[in-house]
Rosetta silent file (secondary structure, phi, psi, omega in degrees, C-alpha in Angstrom):
SEQUENCE: MLSFYQIFKISVLSVFIALLCAIHGAAANQSIFDKEPVLFTIPDSGQEARKPEGGWCGEAVIQQALLYYGAYASQRTINRTGNPAHPDLYSNEVPAALENMGLETVAWNGELYIPSFINWVTGWISKGYPVMVGAKIYPTQHPEWSLDHFMLAIGFTKDSLIYNTTWNRVEEKKFGELAVVGTGLSFWSGVPVRNFGYAITGMRGKKTDKDHKPVRVIITARRIDQVDLTIRIEKLQKGKKYRLIKYADLISALKMSNQKTKSEVFIAEEGSKFFKETIQIDEIRVYRCLLEK
SCORE:     score description
SCORE:     0.000 S_00000001
   1 L     0.000  136.625 -178.061    5.819  -52.386  -38.682 S_00000001
   2 L   -76.285  142.636  176.606    9.121  -51.986  -36.852 S_00000001
   3 L   -72.410  164.740  177.850   12.262  -53.361  -38.514 S_00000001
   4 H   -55.854  -44.867 -176.639   14.430  -56.048  -36.834 S_00000001
   5 H   -61.588  -42.449 -177.141   17.029  -53.371  -36.069 S_00000001
   6 H   -66.774  -40.886 -179.913   14.469  -51.070  -34.447 S_00000001
   7 H   -64.761  -41.663 -179.797   13.096  -53.964  -32.332 S_00000001
   8 H   -62.584  -46.095 -176.561   16.614  -54.976  -31.350 S_00000001
   9 H   -60.324  -46.622  179.031   17.552  -51.395  -30.442 S_00000001
  10 H   -61.009  -41.856  177.843   14.429  -50.897  -28.382 S_00000001
  11 H   -61.798  -42.189  178.373   14.977  -54.188  -26.584 S_00000001
  12 H   -65.653  -42.676 -179.584   18.557  -53.309  -25.696 S_00000001
  13 H   -67.270  -35.950  178.770   17.523  -49.893  -24.464 S_00000001
  14 H   -63.222  -44.710 -179.289   14.663  -51.418  -22.416 S_00000001
  15 H   -66.068  -41.474 -177.279   17.044  -53.827  -20.654 S_00000001
  16 H   -61.607  -46.160 -177.536   19.509  -50.976  -20.066 S_00000001
  17 H   -73.125  -26.828  176.842   16.958  -48.680  -18.462 S_00000001
  18 H   -65.013  -37.364  177.394   15.536  -51.556  -16.435 S_00000001
  19 H   -68.255  -42.820  177.232   19.042  -52.042  -14.975 S_00000001
  20 H   -58.374  -41.669  178.286   19.286  -48.369  -14.298 S_00000001
  21 H   -63.571  -42.471  179.833   15.955  -48.457  -12.472 S_00000001
  22 H   -63.363  -43.025  178.403   17.123  -51.374  -10.350 S_00000001
  23 H   -63.907  -44.808 -178.279   20.348  -49.602   -9.482 S_00000001
  24 H   -64.183  -42.256 -179.766   18.536  -46.358   -8.767 S_00000001
  25 H   -60.206  -37.900  179.488   15.967  -48.238   -6.622 S_00000001
  26 H   -69.860  -31.769 -178.103   18.675  -49.747   -4.468 S_00000001
  27 H   -88.718  -11.744 -169.707   20.320  -46.357   -4.062 S_00000001
  28 L  -114.656   32.111 -177.840   17.084  -44.349   -3.651 S_00000001
  29 L   -63.712  -14.981  174.350   15.509  -46.031   -0.671 S_00000001
  30 L   -85.909   -2.178 -177.110   15.027  -42.594    0.851 S_00000001
  31 L  -115.628  -97.405 -175.853   12.942  -41.432   -2.093 S_00000001
  32 H   -58.447  -45.476 -164.446   10.429  -43.540   -4.033 S_00000001
  33 H   -84.347  -10.291 -177.298   10.517  -46.672   -1.915 S_00000001
  34 H  -105.035   -3.416  179.259   10.264  -45.093    1.531 S_00000001
  35 L   -72.930  146.535  176.721    7.255  -42.860    0.898 S_00000001
  36 L   -71.097  134.789  177.669    4.001  -43.821    2.606 S_00000001
  37 L   -55.000  144.600 -178.919    1.418  -45.204    0.099 S_00000001
  38 E  -135.950  145.047  173.408   -1.198  -42.704   -1.015 S_00000001
  39 E  -149.566  118.276  176.652   -4.452  -43.119   -2.986 S_00000001
  40 L   -82.821  149.530  171.645   -6.855  -40.233   -3.855 S_00000001
  41 L   -88.339   82.025  177.206  -10.593  -40.833   -4.350 S_00000001
  42 L  -126.661   97.508 -177.410  -10.763  -39.597   -7.923 S_00000001
  43 L   -61.106  145.747  171.472  -13.040  -41.790  -10.056 S_00000001
  44 L   -82.564  102.957 -176.756  -12.024  -42.397  -13.686 S_00000001
  45 L   -88.522    2.779  173.360  -15.081  -40.880  -15.394 S_00000001
  46 L    74.560 -169.052 -178.006  -13.752  -41.773  -18.864 S_00000001
  47 L  -107.884  151.218 -178.875  -14.017  -39.828  -22.100 S_00000001
  48 L   -67.314  148.894 -178.662  -17.184  -38.243  -23.513 S_00000001
  49 L   -60.858  -30.215 -177.272  -19.066  -40.150  -26.226 S_00000001
  50 L   -83.577   11.702 -179.132  -18.662  -37.174  -28.594 S_00000001
  51 L   -61.869  154.450  175.258  -14.873  -37.444  -28.480 S_00000001
  52 L   -73.252  178.288 -179.767  -12.991  -37.524  -31.866 S_00000001
  53 L   -58.600  -38.745 -178.067  -11.381  -40.665  -33.238 S_00000001
  54 L   -76.932   -7.705  177.150   -8.106  -39.917  -31.487 S_00000001
  55 L    89.145  169.897  175.443   -9.909  -39.532  -28.155 S_00000001
  56 L  -122.050   50.919 -177.509   -9.981  -36.837  -25.503 S_00000001
  57 H   -64.913  -43.361  178.612   -7.529  -38.336  -22.965 S_00000001
  58 H   -61.811  -44.460  178.727   -5.946  -34.962  -22.168 S_00000001
  59 H   -60.674  -40.006 -178.811   -9.307  -33.331  -21.859 S_00000001
  60 H   -66.540  -37.593  176.440  -10.511  -36.167  -19.600 S_00000001
  61 H   -65.513  -46.322 -178.774   -7.479  -35.791  -17.290 S_00000001
  62 H   -62.571  -39.231  177.254   -8.017  -32.017  -16.983 S_00000001
  63 H   -62.209  -42.556  177.658  -11.689  -32.618  -16.257 S_00000001
  64 H   -63.586  -36.189  177.697  -10.887  -35.090  -13.500 S_00000001
  65 H   -67.019  -41.843  179.129   -8.442  -32.601  -11.926 S_00000001
  66 H   -60.871  -43.745  179.877  -11.163  -29.894  -12.040 S_00000001
  67 H   -59.901  -38.774 -179.529  -13.587  -32.274  -10.351 S_00000001
  68 H   -63.790  -30.324 -177.077  -11.052  -32.982   -7.624 S_00000001
  69 L  -102.416   16.593  172.187  -10.873  -29.233   -6.959 S_00000001
  70 L    86.946   27.840 -177.240  -14.594  -28.697   -6.947 S_00000001
  71 E  -137.513  156.631  175.009  -15.366  -27.698  -10.504 S_00000001
  72 E  -132.115  133.425  170.279  -16.997  -29.126  -13.628 S_00000001
  73 L  -145.996  144.455 -178.892  -16.441  -28.363  -17.256 S_00000001
  74 L   -71.792  158.309  179.806  -17.157  -30.597  -20.223 S_00000001
  75 H   -65.695  -29.023  176.429  -14.279  -32.137  -22.214 S_00000001
  76 H   -64.977  -43.284  178.610  -15.469  -30.197  -25.263 S_00000001
  77 H   -61.414  -49.208  178.440  -15.142  -26.961  -23.315 S_00000001
  78 H   -58.053  -43.925  178.265  -11.675  -27.926  -22.064 S_00000001
  79 H   -55.632  -43.829 -176.792  -10.609  -28.893  -25.596 S_00000001
  80 H   -69.319  -30.696  178.623  -11.563  -25.425  -26.910 S_00000001
  81 H   -68.278  -18.896  177.870   -9.609  -23.594  -24.250 S_00000001
  82 L   -87.125   -7.628 -179.010   -6.438  -25.207  -25.552 S_00000001
  83 L    47.488   55.986 -171.981   -7.131  -23.834  -29.100 S_00000001
  84 L   -75.198  152.834  174.815   -5.816  -27.127  -30.558 S_00000001
  85 L   -85.197   -7.952 -178.489   -4.646  -27.545  -34.123 S_00000001
  86 L  -126.017  171.178  177.765   -6.082  -31.082  -34.093 S_00000001
  87 L   -62.782  -22.351  179.574   -9.397  -32.500  -32.856 S_00000001
  88 L  -123.714  158.930  179.310   -7.721  -33.451  -29.548 S_00000001
  89 L   -71.803  132.528  173.909   -5.188  -31.702  -27.357 S_00000001
  90 L   -96.693  169.524 -170.753   -1.539  -32.393  -28.059 S_00000001
  91 L   -62.836  -30.289  177.129    1.195  -32.085  -25.415 S_00000001
  92 L   -77.536  -10.922 -179.878    2.107  -28.544  -26.542 S_00000001
  93 L  -101.765  -16.234 -178.252   -1.498  -27.413  -26.214 S_00000001
  94 H   -63.715  -38.740  176.972   -2.197  -28.882  -22.762 S_00000001
  95 H   -54.887  -40.429  179.705   -0.416  -26.020  -20.837 S_00000001
  96 H   -65.980  -43.423  178.655   -2.775  -23.474  -22.333 S_00000001
  97 H   -63.718  -38.893  175.466   -5.831  -25.551  -21.451 S_00000001
  98 H   -59.162  -49.071  179.395   -4.612  -26.008  -17.944 S_00000001
  99 H   -62.716  -47.064 -174.958   -3.995  -22.296  -17.537 S_00000001
 100 H   -70.106  -24.538  177.570   -7.253  -21.226  -19.189 S_00000001
 101 L   -84.403   -2.322  177.660   -9.266  -23.600  -17.006 S_00000001
 102 L    86.784   11.799 -177.922   -7.781  -21.941  -13.943 S_00000001
 103 E   -84.527  137.908  175.166   -5.676  -24.805  -12.713 S_00000001
 104 E   -90.604  132.081 -172.560   -2.428  -24.125  -10.821 S_00000001
 105 E  -140.586  160.521  171.109    0.398  -26.415  -11.894 S_00000001
 106 E  -128.617  120.615 -176.502    4.075  -27.238  -11.529 S_00000001
 107 E   -85.014  145.430  169.903    5.717  -28.680  -14.633 S_00000001
 108 L   -73.229  128.217 -179.437    8.286  -31.431  -14.683 S_00000001
 109 L  -140.975   35.062 -174.288   11.532  -30.002  -15.979 S_00000001
 110 L   -92.573 -164.792 -174.836   14.055  -32.477  -14.701 S_00000001
 111 L   -72.319  161.954 -179.435   16.675  -34.721  -16.115 S_00000001
 112 L   -80.075   68.577 -175.768   16.162  -37.331  -18.831 S_00000001
 113 L  -150.573  110.575 -172.045   15.937  -40.212  -16.264 S_00000001
 114 H   -58.351  -41.061  177.552   12.667  -42.073  -15.637 S_00000001
 115 H   -57.053  -39.601  173.253   13.357  -43.025  -12.021 S_00000001
 116 H   -61.174  -39.714  177.732   13.775  -39.322  -11.243 S_00000001
 117 H   -65.370  -43.567  179.071   10.578  -38.571  -12.998 S_00000001
 118 H   -63.567  -42.549  174.587    8.731  -41.272  -11.033 S_00000001
 119 H   -59.014  -39.010  175.404   10.221  -39.907   -7.820 S_00000001
 120 H   -63.297  -45.056  179.939    8.953  -36.452   -8.746 S_00000001
 121 H   -62.093  -50.340 -176.789    5.451  -37.749   -9.515 S_00000001
 122 H   -67.148  -30.950  178.501    5.180  -39.693   -6.253 S_00000001
 123 H   -60.674  -46.653  179.555    6.620  -36.736   -4.395 S_00000001
 124 H   -68.709  -37.102  175.745    3.773  -34.413   -5.494 S_00000001
 125 H   -62.729  -40.458  177.368    1.206  -37.108   -4.750 S_00000001
 126 H   -60.287  -26.042  179.015    2.644  -37.419   -1.265 S_00000001
 127 L   -85.140   -5.386  175.036    1.949  -33.663   -0.829 S_00000001
 128 L   104.357   20.918 -174.969   -1.717  -34.222   -1.758 S_00000001
 129 L  -125.073  131.661  173.172   -1.743  -33.358   -5.459 S_00000001
 130 L   -70.107  162.524 -177.705   -2.667  -35.481   -8.497 S_00000001
 131 E  -133.935  128.840  175.021   -0.274  -35.390  -11.458 S_00000001
 132 E   -84.757  129.002 -179.312   -1.027  -35.360  -15.145 S_00000001
 133 E  -132.835  153.279  174.040    1.477  -37.544  -17.004 S_00000001
 134 E  -101.845  152.727 -175.747    2.137  -38.569  -20.545 S_00000001
 135 E  -152.087  161.605  170.890    2.914  -42.119  -21.641 S_00000001
 136 E   -90.587  156.459  170.712    3.439  -44.386  -24.638 S_00000001
 137 E  -116.999  121.515 -178.941    1.041  -47.223  -25.399 S_00000001
 138 E  -107.127  138.028   -1.944    2.783  -50.395  -26.475 S_00000001
 139 L   -69.357  140.243 -178.250    2.599  -51.705  -29.121 S_00000001
 140 L   -94.503  144.317  178.328    2.695  -48.220  -30.459 S_00000001
 141 L   -88.214  -11.223 -177.889    1.363  -47.056  -33.803 S_00000001
 142 L  -135.380   79.666 -178.589    3.693  -43.986  -33.708 S_00000001
 143 L   -63.355  -20.406 -178.797    7.209  -44.937  -32.563 S_00000001
 144 L   -78.265  -15.059 -178.227    8.375  -41.423  -33.577 S_00000001
 145 L   -85.177  147.786  177.317    6.126  -39.780  -30.960 S_00000001
 146 L   -77.904  -23.094  174.298    7.343  -39.112  -27.403 S_00000001
 147 L  -153.465  155.192  178.789    3.925  -39.981  -26.013 S_00000001
 148 L  -114.693  -17.046 -165.383    0.565  -41.438  -27.145 S_00000001
 149 E  -154.486  149.841  170.910   -1.631  -40.914  -24.145 S_00000001
 150 E  -111.598  143.655  172.138   -2.352  -38.854  -20.996 S_00000001
 151 E  -143.751  171.598 -179.051   -3.495  -40.143  -17.643 S_00000001
 152 E  -111.007  118.463  176.929   -3.877  -38.856  -14.110 S_00000001
 153 E   -77.964  123.089 -174.146   -1.595  -40.318  -11.427 S_00000001
 154 E  -122.240    3.407  179.016   -3.695  -40.560   -8.264 S_00000001
 155 E   173.293  178.298  179.188   -1.607  -42.695   -5.905 S_00000001
 156 E  -160.921  159.366  174.319    1.178  -45.196   -5.381 S_00000001
 157 L  -112.351 -164.223  179.543    2.280  -48.168   -3.346 S_00000001
 158 L   -65.880  -27.178 -177.402    5.804  -49.178   -2.326 S_00000001
 159 L  -136.789   11.575 -173.507    6.623  -50.356   -5.838 S_00000001
 160 E  -137.896  153.729  170.013    3.730  -49.270   -8.109 S_00000001
 161 E  -102.262  141.732  175.123    2.056  -46.199   -9.583 S_00000001
 162 E  -114.706  133.132 -173.839   -1.742  -45.916   -9.594 S_00000001
 163 E  -150.101  150.618  168.956   -3.437  -43.886  -12.292 S_00000001
 164 E   -81.173  125.310 -177.690   -6.709  -43.166  -14.035 S_00000001
 165 L   -76.819  -22.684 -169.389   -6.409  -44.366  -17.623 S_00000001
 166 L    77.270   10.254  174.585   -9.315  -42.198  -18.898 S_00000001
 167 L  -105.708   28.082  179.823  -10.721  -45.508  -20.209 S_00000001
 168 L    67.981   28.829  176.530  -13.153  -45.806  -17.317 S_00000001
 169 L  -154.854  152.939  176.841  -10.710  -47.814  -15.239 S_00000001
 170 E  -103.268  139.325  178.758   -7.886  -47.367  -12.758 S_00000001
 171 E  -121.381  153.500  170.951   -4.607  -49.245  -13.222 S_00000001
 172 E  -126.522  126.483 -175.791   -1.664  -50.054  -11.011 S_00000001
 173 E  -133.656  143.416  179.433    1.696  -50.768  -12.630 S_00000001
 174 E   -63.752  146.094  177.961    5.125  -51.515  -11.231 S_00000001
 175 L   -56.699  -44.875  179.948    7.676  -48.692  -11.427 S_00000001
 176 L   -59.561  -39.831  179.283   10.074  -50.908  -13.330 S_00000001
 177 H   -68.144  -27.455 -179.326    7.400  -51.804  -15.894 S_00000001
 178 H   -80.208   -6.847 -176.342    6.679  -48.129  -16.490 S_00000001
 179 H  -107.212    5.088 -177.589   10.361  -47.555  -17.390 S_00000001
 180 L  -138.640  168.718  176.750   10.694  -50.097  -20.242 S_00000001
 181 L   -76.848  130.010  178.520    9.084  -51.150  -23.494 S_00000001
 182 L  -153.978 -129.998  174.694    6.407  -53.734  -22.687 S_00000001
 183 L  -121.634  147.699  179.605    2.669  -53.925  -23.134 S_00000001
 184 E    79.334 -146.143 -170.990    0.262  -51.149  -22.275 S_00000001
 185 E   -88.799  142.258  178.365    1.317  -47.858  -20.820 S_00000001
 186 E  -153.659  153.268  174.781    4.964  -46.853  -20.175 S_00000001
 187 L   -82.998  -13.205 -178.846    7.043  -43.735  -19.578 S_00000001
 188 L   -85.967  125.091 -177.513    9.721  -45.054  -21.910 S_00000001
 189 L  -114.481  -14.437 -173.326    9.438  -43.758  -25.467 S_00000001
 190 L    75.089   -5.658  175.222   12.849  -44.330  -27.003 S_00000001
 191 L   -99.584  127.462 -174.753   12.791  -40.664  -28.024 S_00000001
 192 L   -74.381   71.211  175.505   15.373  -38.507  -26.185 S_00000001
 193 L  -135.736  159.805  178.492   12.954  -35.950  -24.660 S_00000001
 194 L   -65.437  148.720  172.091   11.834  -35.185  -21.099 S_00000001
 195 L   -64.023  157.296 -178.362    8.888  -36.956  -19.714 S_00000001
 196 L   -97.914  124.370  177.895    5.603  -35.038  -19.666 S_00000001
 197 E  -158.773  139.592  172.936    4.238  -34.179  -16.212 S_00000001
 198 E  -137.690  111.994  169.924    2.216  -31.481  -14.501 S_00000001
 199 E   -71.232  128.503 -177.728    1.485  -31.609  -10.794 S_00000001
 200 E  -103.198  106.954 -167.896   -1.961  -29.978  -10.414 S_00000001
 201 E  -100.067   -2.249  176.803   -1.839  -28.150   -7.150 S_00000001
 202 E   162.384 -165.347  177.320   -5.114  -26.250   -7.012 S_00000001
 203 E  -136.668  133.434 -177.733   -7.416  -23.848   -8.740 S_00000001
 204 L   -59.272  153.705  177.578   -7.069  -20.078   -8.879 S_00000001
 205 L    81.092    8.505 -179.490   -9.683  -18.037   -7.006 S_00000001
 206 L  -118.742  116.609  176.653   -9.906  -20.502   -4.126 S_00000001
 207 L   -73.483  148.989 -176.945   -8.610  -19.518   -0.732 S_00000001
 208 L  -106.262   11.691 -177.843   -6.811  -22.170    1.292 S_00000001
 209 L   -71.957  173.127 -171.131   -7.567  -20.714    4.707 S_00000001
 210 L   -70.347  -16.346  179.277   -9.398  -22.790    7.363 S_00000001
 211 L   -79.697  -15.031  174.789  -12.771  -21.188    6.554 S_00000001
 212 E   -97.959  121.943 -174.008  -12.780  -22.709    3.074 S_00000001
 213 E   -98.719  148.000  177.909  -13.540  -26.430    3.020 S_00000001
 214 L   -61.228  137.518  176.895  -12.482  -28.961    0.354 S_00000001
 215 E  -126.242  125.386  176.307  -15.105  -29.577   -2.276 S_00000001
 216 E  -117.871  147.795 -178.438  -14.997  -32.572   -4.615 S_00000001
 217 E  -122.830  139.862  176.263  -17.322  -33.260   -7.540 S_00000001
 218 E  -122.623  133.096  171.209  -18.188  -36.663   -9.046 S_00000001
 219 E   -82.414  111.311 -178.965  -19.903  -37.271  -12.398 S_00000001
 220 E   -93.839  -19.318  176.670  -22.499  -39.929  -11.509 S_00000001
 221 E  -156.255  143.794  177.816  -24.209  -40.038  -14.910 S_00000001
 222 E  -137.587  125.657 -177.885  -23.479  -38.544  -18.310 S_00000001
 223 L  -118.583 -173.462 -176.772  -26.023  -38.423  -21.112 S_00000001
 224 L   -61.174  -43.462 -174.183  -25.994  -36.781  -24.537 S_00000001
 225 L  -118.117   -6.134 -174.513  -27.041  -33.385  -23.229 S_00000001
 226 E  -137.673  159.500  171.627  -26.883  -33.552  -19.441 S_00000001
 227 E  -135.147  144.219  172.170  -24.686  -34.654  -16.574 S_00000001
 228 E  -100.192  124.873 -179.038  -25.553  -35.604  -12.986 S_00000001
 229 E  -113.332  140.197  168.680  -23.151  -34.298  -10.410 S_00000001
 230 E  -110.586  125.363  179.030  -22.594  -35.193   -6.770 S_00000001
 231 E  -103.674  120.912 -179.281  -20.884  -32.491   -4.725 S_00000001
 232 E  -110.418  119.785  177.914  -19.042  -33.684   -1.643 S_00000001
 233 E  -104.092  133.675 -171.414  -17.902  -31.183    0.973 S_00000001
 234 L  -115.890  167.900  173.490  -15.244  -32.403    3.408 S_00000001
 235 L    57.193   40.471  176.141  -13.697  -31.535    6.776 S_00000001
 236 L   -84.337  151.548  173.714  -16.848  -29.955    8.243 S_00000001
 237 L   -99.558  123.816 -177.820  -17.369  -29.314   11.930 S_00000001
 238 L   -58.145  130.900 -179.909  -20.641  -30.679   13.331 S_00000001
 239 L    92.553  -16.579 -179.938  -23.032  -27.874   14.317 S_00000001
 240 L   -80.481  149.939 -179.761  -21.240  -25.203   12.324 S_00000001
 241 E   -96.398  134.526 -177.988  -23.025  -23.160    9.661 S_00000001
 242 E  -131.212  160.526  175.454  -21.583  -23.142    6.069 S_00000001
 243 E  -123.854  125.685  170.976  -22.383  -21.586    2.755 S_00000001
 244 E   -95.090  120.157  177.379  -22.061  -23.555   -0.542 S_00000001
 245 E  -102.541  132.511  179.777  -21.533  -21.131   -3.372 S_00000001
 246 E  -112.150  112.460  171.669  -22.292  -22.254   -6.949 S_00000001
 247 E   -92.075  134.959  177.260  -20.630  -20.389   -9.797 S_00000001
 248 L  -104.082   10.961 -175.759  -22.033  -20.780  -13.266 S_00000001
 249 L  -148.435  128.544 -176.307  -19.161  -18.941  -14.930 S_00000001
 250 H   -63.730  -42.409 -179.168  -15.481  -19.777  -14.712 S_00000001
 251 H   -62.096  -43.714  177.440  -14.207  -16.201  -14.844 S_00000001
 252 H   -60.244  -42.128  179.971  -16.461  -15.183  -11.915 S_00000001
 253 H   -64.068  -41.553 -177.125  -15.203  -18.115   -9.873 S_00000001
 254 H   -72.752  -27.269  176.419  -11.536  -17.356  -10.521 S_00000001
 255 H   -91.918   -1.722 -177.074  -12.051  -13.689   -9.635 S_00000001
 256 L    54.662   40.548  176.483  -14.321  -14.697   -6.667 S_00000001
 257 L   -82.069  161.659  179.244  -16.978  -12.337   -7.954 S_00000001
 258 L   -89.366   -1.253 -178.707  -20.573  -12.455   -6.752 S_00000001
 259 L   -78.242  147.604  178.149  -21.874  -12.500  -10.338 S_00000001
 260 L    54.494   45.855 -178.148  -23.591  -15.607  -11.708 S_00000001
 261 E  -128.777  155.023  169.391  -23.706  -17.306   -8.348 S_00000001
 262 E  -131.492  153.660  177.808  -26.265  -19.119   -6.201 S_00000001
 263 E  -142.356  156.362 -179.139  -25.710  -20.172   -2.639 S_00000001
 264 E  -137.037  125.653 -178.294  -27.149  -22.464   -0.040 S_00000001
 265 E   -96.830  142.093  179.531  -26.593  -22.221    3.692 S_00000001
 266 E  -151.316  158.444  176.196  -26.614  -25.431    5.798 S_00000001
 267 E  -104.620  127.534 -177.997  -25.633  -26.615    9.267 S_00000001
 268 L   -69.016  127.792  177.637  -23.214  -29.579    9.254 S_00000001
 269 L   -99.807  -15.612  175.901  -24.653  -32.679   10.829 S_00000001
 270 L  -157.160 -168.970 -173.021  -21.414  -34.677   10.368 S_00000001
 271 L   -72.625  -14.815  178.535  -17.939  -34.302    8.858 S_00000001
 272 L  -138.426  161.385 -178.226  -19.112  -34.330    5.213 S_00000001
 273 E  -144.102  139.070 -177.980  -22.125  -33.124    3.266 S_00000001
 274 E  -117.747  138.210  174.052  -23.453  -34.155   -0.146 S_00000001
 275 E  -126.585  157.559  174.535  -25.435  -32.196   -2.707 S_00000001
 276 E  -129.636  146.954  179.133  -26.694  -33.251   -6.147 S_00000001
 277 E  -149.674  138.642  174.472  -27.228  -31.288   -9.292 S_00000001
 278 E  -112.110  127.053 -173.671  -28.185  -32.007  -12.880 S_00000001
 279 E  -134.953  168.550  172.934  -26.968  -29.523  -15.508 S_00000001
 280 E   -69.885  145.971 -168.205  -26.583  -29.254  -19.255 S_00000001
 281 L   -58.312  -35.191 -176.708  -23.405  -31.008  -20.430 S_00000001
 282 L   -99.124   14.720  171.767  -21.610  -27.823  -21.569 S_00000001
 283 L   -78.114  161.919  177.326  -22.521  -25.691  -18.604 S_00000001
 284 L  -106.581  142.935  170.099  -19.822  -24.623  -16.149 S_00000001
 285 E  -139.818  133.890  172.699  -19.928  -25.201  -12.386 S_00000001
 286 E  -131.136  127.237 -177.338  -17.436  -24.152   -9.741 S_00000001
 287 E  -115.686  134.858  177.612  -18.353  -24.927   -6.130 S_00000001
 288 E  -132.712  139.856  178.653  -16.879  -23.226   -3.042 S_00000001
 289 E  -127.171  131.896  178.443  -17.814  -23.858    0.573 S_00000001
 290 E  -138.309  156.370  179.825  -16.905  -21.509    3.441 S_00000001
 291 E   -67.337  128.123  177.765  -17.713  -21.135    7.062 S_00000001
 292 L   -85.521  122.269 -177.478  -20.664  -18.707    7.539 S_00000001
 293 L  -104.904    0.000    0.000  -19.834  -16.083   10.095 S_00000001
């Protein structure tokens, strides 16, 4: 339990940073508050039932980012790629997991100022990229920690951030509430360290030319040993022929090798196309779609 002094100190700091946010907001109308609202269609698929007591929030965030870029890996697989010292990924282990899963990222390395961090997060979302962020959960069981939880920022409004909690729900919270001690999730920790953030800008081994079409994956059902996946291909031209390539191995996908692949050719009947597949929960899938010439 926090002492009276600790509570008083946190309360004073919370008021102080709230005032800073208000001042920054008035002066930063060309940054956070003038961006056009954005919201990505990235369902919060939650954490696997086999997660440890501390949860797999970091693993769930990385999984959701992979799904957004057309790939699936189980949270157990993602956990192992970070080689964690604990049952779940800690903040110092997340970068290795992101790298080893083939995700391209840009890390937050800015000043110790939450409004600047929020501006950075919304800036990357405006460019079309989800952002992995770390937060405290209040009331916190570990006041000495800089963060308690990871979530995926997937959009924003004029005054709020929208994020997947990894608890099977999406939340929207005012920017000012994210900068102070309150209830639920907040970027304010009371510990003088930089906020945790990684803009996830793509996946290695995927060309961005016009012949490659965006592929999104959704987990529609998850059982003990299997998952049902829906694969959605976007930005197709009606009447054109395309090839959907299915990689069953991450390394092959990142190297764009023809090993361990299956493919299916189809003619687009409209602007999007859906496929379904059921696989074993710890299998890997990477989907790529390109114009067939």
